[in-house]
C-alpha positions as CSV (number, residue, x, y, z in Angstrom):
1,M,68.6,-17.7,32.0
2,R,65.1,-16.2,31.5
3,D,65.8,-12.9,29.9
4,D,63.1,-11.4,32.3
5,L,65.4,-12.1,35.2
6,L,68.0,-9.9,33.9
7,L,68.3,-6.7,36.1
8,C,69.5,-3.3,34.8
9,D,71.3,-0.7,36.0
10,P,71.4,-1.1,40.0
11,N,70.7,2.8,39.9
12,D,67.8,2.4,37.5
13,E,66.6,-0.4,39.4
14,A,66.5,1.9,43.2
15,Y,65.0,4.8,41.3
16,Q,61.9,2.8,40.2
17,E,61.6,1.4,43.7
18,Q,62.2,4.8,45.5
19,I,59.6,6.6,42.4
20,L,57.0,4.1,43.6
21,Q,56.9,4.9,46.9
22,G,56.6,8.8,45.9
23,V,53.5,8.8,43.3
24,S,51.4,6.1,45.2
25,R,51.2,5.0,48.9
26,T,48.8,2.5,48.1
27,F,50.7,0.7,45.4
28,A,53.9,0.9,46.9
29,L,51.9,-1.2,49.7
30,T,50.7,-3.8,47.2
31,I,53.1,-4.2,44.5
32,P,55.7,-5.5,47.1
33,V,53.7,-8.5,48.1
34,L,53.6,-10.1,44.5
35,P,56.5,-12.6,44.1
36,W,60.0,-11.1,42.5
37,P,60.5,-10.6,39.4
38,L,56.5,-10.2,38.8
39,S,56.7,-7.4,41.6
40,R,59.3,-5.4,39.2
41,V,57.5,-6.2,36.3
42,V,53.9,-4.8,37.7
43,S,55.7,-1.8,39.5
44,N,57.4,-0.8,36.1
45,A,54.0,-1.2,34.6
46,Y,52.4,1.3,37.3
47,L,55.2,4.1,36.6
48,L,54.0,3.7,32.4
49,C,50.5,4.0,33.5
50,R,51.0,7.1,35.9
51,I,53.0,9.1,33.2
52,A,50.6,8.7,30.9
53,D,48.1,9.6,33.4
54,T,50.0,12.6,34.3
55,I,49.9,14.0,30.5
56,E,45.8,13.6,31.0
57,D,46.0,15.6,34.1
58,A,47.8,18.5,32.9
59,K,45.7,21.4,33.2
60,D,47.5,23.7,31.1
61,L,48.1,21.7,28.0
62,P,45.7,22.2,25.1
63,L,44.3,18.7,23.6
64,S,46.0,18.7,20.6
65,R,49.4,18.7,22.6
66,K,48.0,15.7,25.0
67,R,47.1,13.9,21.9
68,E,50.7,14.8,20.3
69,F,52.5,13.8,24.2
70,S,50.5,10.9,24.3
71,E,50.9,9.3,21.0
72,M,54.6,9.9,21.3
73,F,54.6,8.2,25.0
74,I,53.5,4.9,23.1
75,N,56.0,5.1,20.7
76,V,58.5,5.5,23.5
77,V,57.1,2.8,25.5
78,S,57.0,0.3,21.8
79,G,61.1,1.5,21.6
80,K,60.0,3.6,18.2
81,Q,61.0,7.0,19.7
82,P,63.8,7.9,22.2
83,A,62.4,8.3,25.9
84,Q,64.7,11.3,26.5
85,Q,63.6,13.2,23.8
86,F,59.9,12.8,25.2
87,A,61.2,13.8,28.7
88,E,62.9,17.2,27.3
89,R,59.9,18.1,25.4
90,V,57.2,17.1,28.4
91,S,59.0,18.0,31.4
92,P,59.2,21.4,30.8
93,V,55.3,22.1,29.9
94,L,53.7,19.9,33.1
95,S,51.1,21.7,35.0
96,K,52.2,23.3,38.3
97,D,49.4,20.9,39.8
98,A,51.2,18.0,39.1
99,S,53.2,16.7,42.1
100,D,57.1,17.0,42.5
101,Q,57.0,13.1,42.4
102,E,55.2,13.3,39.1
103,H,57.8,15.7,37.8
104,D,60.8,13.7,38.5
105,L,58.6,10.4,37.1
106,V,58.3,12.3,34.2
107,A,61.8,13.6,33.6
108,H,63.2,10.1,34.5
109,T,61.0,8.5,31.8
110,A,64.3,7.3,30.2
111,T,65.6,5.1,33.2
112,V,61.9,3.7,33.6
113,I,61.8,2.8,30.0
114,R,65.3,1.1,30.1
115,I,63.8,-1.2,32.7
116,T,60.8,-1.8,30.7
117,H,62.8,-3.0,28.2
118,S,64.7,-5.6,30.0
119,F,61.4,-7.3,30.3
120,N,60.9,-10.6,27.7
121,S,58.5,-10.1,24.6
122,R,55.1,-11.6,26.3
123,Q,55.6,-9.0,29.2
124,R,56.5,-6.2,26.9
125,A,53.4,-7.0,24.5
126,A,51.2,-6.5,27.6
127,L,52.5,-3.4,28.8
128,E,53.0,-2.1,25.0
129,T,49.0,-2.7,24.7
130,C,48.0,-1.5,27.9
131,V,49.4,1.8,27.5
132,R,48.4,2.6,24.2
133,I,44.9,1.5,24.7
134,M,44.7,3.6,28.3
135,A,46.4,6.4,26.6
136,Q,44.0,6.9,23.4
137,G,41.5,6.1,25.8
138,M,42.0,9.0,27.9
139,T,42.6,11.3,25.0
140,L,39.3,10.3,24.0
141,Y,37.6,11.2,27.1
142,Q,39.6,14.7,27.3
143,E,37.9,16.0,24.2
144,M,34.3,14.6,25.1
145,D,32.4,17.2,27.3
146,V,31.8,14.9,30.6
147,S,31.0,18.1,32.5
148,H,27.1,16.5,33.0
149,G,27.9,12.8,33.2
150,L,28.1,10.0,30.1
151,K,25.6,8.9,28.0
152,D,24.7,5.7,29.4
153,Q,25.9,2.4,30.9
154,E,27.2,1.2,27.8
155,D,29.5,4.5,27.9
156,M,30.3,4.2,31.6
157,D,31.7,0.1,30.8
158,R,33.5,1.5,28.1
159,Y,35.3,4.4,30.0
160,C,35.8,1.8,32.8
161,Y,37.5,-0.5,30.3
162,H,40.2,2.2,29.2
163,V,41.1,2.8,32.3
164,A,41.0,0.0,34.6
165,G,39.8,-2.8,32.3
166,V,42.7,-2.8,30.4
167,V,44.9,-2.8,33.3
168,G,43.3,-6.4,34.6
169,T,43.8,-8.1,31.0
170,M,47.5,-6.7,31.2
171,L,48.2,-8.3,35.0
172,T,46.1,-11.4,33.6
173,E,48.9,-11.7,31.1
174,L,51.8,-10.8,33.4
175,F,50.4,-13.3,36.0
176,C,49.9,-16.1,33.1
177,D,53.7,-15.3,32.1
178,H,55.2,-15.7,35.4
179,S,53.2,-19.4,36.6
180,R,52.3,-22.1,34.2
181,E,49.8,-23.2,36.7
182,I,48.2,-19.6,35.9
183,D,48.0,-20.0,32.6
184,K,46.3,-22.9,32.5
185,H,43.3,-20.6,33.5
186,R,44.3,-17.7,31.1
187,E,41.0,-18.2,29.0
188,Q,38.8,-17.6,31.9
189,L,40.8,-15.2,34.0
190,M,40.5,-12.6,30.8
191,Q,37.0,-13.4,30.5
192,L,37.0,-11.9,34.4
193,A,39.5,-9.4,34.1
194,V,37.7,-6.3,32.8
195,S,35.1,-7.2,35.3
196,F,37.5,-6.8,38.1
197,G,38.7,-4.1,36.7
198,Q,35.4,-2.3,36.5
199,G,34.4,-3.0,39.8
200,L,37.1,-1.2,41.3
201,Q,36.8,1.3,39.0
202,M,32.7,1.9,39.5
203,T,33.9,2.0,43.3
204,N,36.4,5.1,42.7
205,I,33.6,7.2,40.3
206,L,31.3,6.5,43.5
207,K,33.4,7.6,46.0
208,D,34.7,10.8,43.9
209,I,31.4,11.9,42.8
210,W,31.5,15.5,44.5
211,A,35.5,15.9,43.9
212,D,34.9,14.8,40.4
213,Q,32.2,17.4,39.9
214,Q,34.8,20.1,41.3
215,R,36.9,19.7,38.4
216,K,34.0,20.0,36.0
217,M,33.7,16.0,35.1
218,C,31.2,13.1,36.0
219,W,31.6,9.9,34.7
220,L,28.2,8.9,35.6
221,P,25.6,7.3,33.4
222,V,23.1,9.8,32.3
223,E,20.6,7.6,31.0
224,V,20.8,5.7,34.0
225,F,20.1,8.8,36.5
226,R,17.2,9.8,34.3
227,Q,15.7,6.2,34.4
228,Y,14.8,7.1,38.6
229,G,14.0,10.5,37.6
230,A,17.1,12.2,38.6
231,D,18.7,15.4,36.8
232,L,22.6,15.2,37.0
233,R,22.8,18.9,36.0
234,I,21.5,20.3,38.9
235,L,22.4,17.8,41.6
236,A,24.6,18.7,44.3
237,P,26.9,17.7,47.2
238,G,24.7,16.4,50.0
239,T,21.5,16.4,47.7
240,Q,18.6,14.2,49.7
241,D,17.1,13.6,46.2
242,E,15.4,9.8,46.7
243,S,15.6,9.7,42.9
244,F,19.6,10.2,43.2
245,A,19.6,7.9,45.9
246,R,18.1,5.1,44.3
247,A,19.9,5.5,40.9
248,L,23.0,5.5,42.7
249,G,21.9,1.6,44.6
250,H,21.7,0.6,41.0
251,L,25.3,1.4,40.0
252,I,26.3,0.0,43.7
253,G,24.4,-3.0,42.7
254,I,26.0,-3.1,39.5
255,A,30.2,-2.7,41.1
256,R,29.2,-5.3,43.7
257,S,28.4,-7.9,41.0
258,H,31.2,-6.8,39.5
259,L,33.6,-7.4,42.5
260,A,31.9,-10.7,42.9
261,N,33.8,-11.5,39.3
262,A,36.8,-10.0,40.8
263,L,36.5,-13.2,43.6
264,R,35.6,-15.3,41.2
265,Y,39.4,-14.4,39.4
266,T,40.7,-14.5,42.4
267,L,39.8,-18.1,43.3
268,L,41.0,-19.0,39.8
269,I,44.7,-18.0,41.1
270,P,46.5,-21.2,42.6
271,A,45.9,-21.0,46.3
272,G,50.1,-21.6,46.5
273,E,50.6,-18.0,44.4
274,T,49.8,-16.6,47.8
275,G,51.6,-13.0,46.6
276,I,49.2,-13.0,43.5
277,R,45.9,-13.8,45.8
278,R,46.7,-11.4,48.4
279,F,47.1,-8.4,45.8
280,C,43.9,-9.5,44.6
281,L,42.6,-9.6,47.7
282,W,43.0,-6.5,49.4
283,A,42.1,-4.5,46.4
284,L,38.9,-6.3,46.3
285,G,38.5,-6.6,50.2
286,M,38.5,-2.7,50.6
287,A,36.3,-1.9,47.2
288,V,33.6,-3.9,49.4
289,L,34.2,-1.8,52.6
290,T,34.1,1.4,50.5
291,L,30.7,0.1,48.8
292,R,29.2,-0.5,52.2
293,K,30.2,3.2,53.3
294,I,28.6,4.5,50.3
295,N,25.2,2.8,50.3
296,S,25.1,3.5,54.0
297,D,25.2,7.1,53.5
298,R,24.4,8.1,49.9
299,S,23.6,11.6,50.3
300,Y,27.4,12.2,51.3
301,E,28.7,15.6,50.4
302,A,33.2,15.0,50.7
303,G,35.0,11.9,49.7
304,K,36.4,11.7,53.5
305,R,33.0,10.7,55.1
306,I,32.6,7.7,53.0
307,K,36.4,6.8,53.4
308,I,37.4,3.6,54.9
309,S,39.6,3.8,58.1
310,R,43.0,2.7,58.1
311,R,41.8,0.0,61.2
312,S,39.2,-1.1,58.5
313,V,42.5,-1.3,55.7
314,R,44.6,-3.3,58.5
315,A,41.9,-5.5,59.5
316,T,41.3,-6.5,55.7
317,I,44.8,-7.2,55.0
318,L,44.8,-9.1,58.0
319,V,42.1,-11.2,57.4
320,C,42.8,-11.6,53.5
321,N,46.4,-13.0,54.7
322,L,45.1,-15.4,57.2
323,F,42.6,-16.8,54.8
324,T,44.3,-16.8,51.4
325,R,44.2,-20.5,50.4
326,N,40.9,-20.6,51.7
327,D,38.6,-20.4,48.9
328,R,35.3,-21.4,51.2
329,I,36.1,-19.3,54.2
330,L,36.7,-16.1,51.3
331,R,33.6,-16.8,49.6
332,Y,32.1,-16.9,53.0
333,L,33.7,-13.7,54.0
334,F,33.0,-11.7,50.6
335,N,29.0,-13.0,50.8
336,L,28.9,-11.9,54.3
337,T,30.5,-8.0,53.6
338,A,28.6,-7.7,50.6
339,D,25.2,-8.7,51.6
340,A,24.1,-5.3,52.9
341,L,24.8,-4.5,49.5
342,P,22.0,-4.0,46.6
343,G,22.0,-5.7,43.4
344,K,22.0,-9.2,42.0
345,P,24.3,-11.6,39.8
346,L,24.9,-9.9,36.6
347,A,23.5,-11.4,33.0
348,G,25.4,-9.3,30.4
349,Q,29.0,-9.2,29.1
350,F,31.9,-7.1,29.8
351,A,34.3,-8.1,27.7
352,A,37.0,-5.3,26.0
353,P,34.7,-3.2,24.0
354,G,35.1,-4.5,20.1
355,S,35.8,-7.7,20.8
356,D,34.0,-10.8,19.0
357,N,32.7,-12.5,22.0
358,R,31.0,-9.4,23.4
359,R,27.9,-11.1,23.2
360,E,29.0,-14.4,24.1
361,N,30.3,-14.0,27.8
362,T,27.5,-14.2,30.6
363,W,29.4,-12.7,33.6
364,I,27.2,-14.4,36.3
365,V,28.4,-15.4,39.7
């Protein structure tokens, strides 16, 4: 029997399932569509990332303590430090802004880690790498002044990699571990995984511009907006500035092209792996619809104005489920839905920052 099929204490398993529903309604909906035991591993991976994110979001913690706790958590995931010790140090000093579920999750770090350490070596390596890169990256950006934006598009790409692209590569490794057929496409999938993650993250950034501004954060590239004559330092919600709208359209176009790569990624998954395809398609479909909403209302002043409706979410899930195996129709539906968006296929590279092939990969749809 494969060691990743060995379950932990049933109480640990029950806690993981219960807390996932508490900390993320979205992933509590999408992860179960994955085949078992892959869904178990991805659930655990999400909880690890959520613990790292909770440390980052702790407003009352000085940066030095965030760095200390992030490094400690990296060592906990890799088995170099006791999980209970980490929980006892971090739980009492978490921000009051953290939800009750997040407090509970951190307090039960040892429970989550016991499941992590039950996985096979390939799965554990994927999770450990993701947590390390994400936690260190988030700490780096916490130490930067991002109140008026990131420097340029390259900086935005780098940020998206640390918080989302690395998740794409982790999931790809887990998918490949799950299926030998998927593993045959590992090289191609890895080339597209970072782009998939960036498409989703850029969509979230564009959706949350004004909510982030209230937190004195901005993840938009200053240089891109300057090229269009817009100054991020003086913009406010509901702005009718045409230069801002054009710059926003530029970023929508880049995000659209990343999502086209996400479709390419999804269609590399064998049609018989319906659960994995649906997991990808649901996220992709909702991201495209969100970009359409942003594009049609570039002067929006609150996220609720461009939030897609529950009806649209249900319709997206229904259509994706209906045509999960049909590549031709999926391409047609993507082109039909994304046709109204600006932009054209990317001619560039979106490999992991620092990788040797950063100048070789071409992400053209």
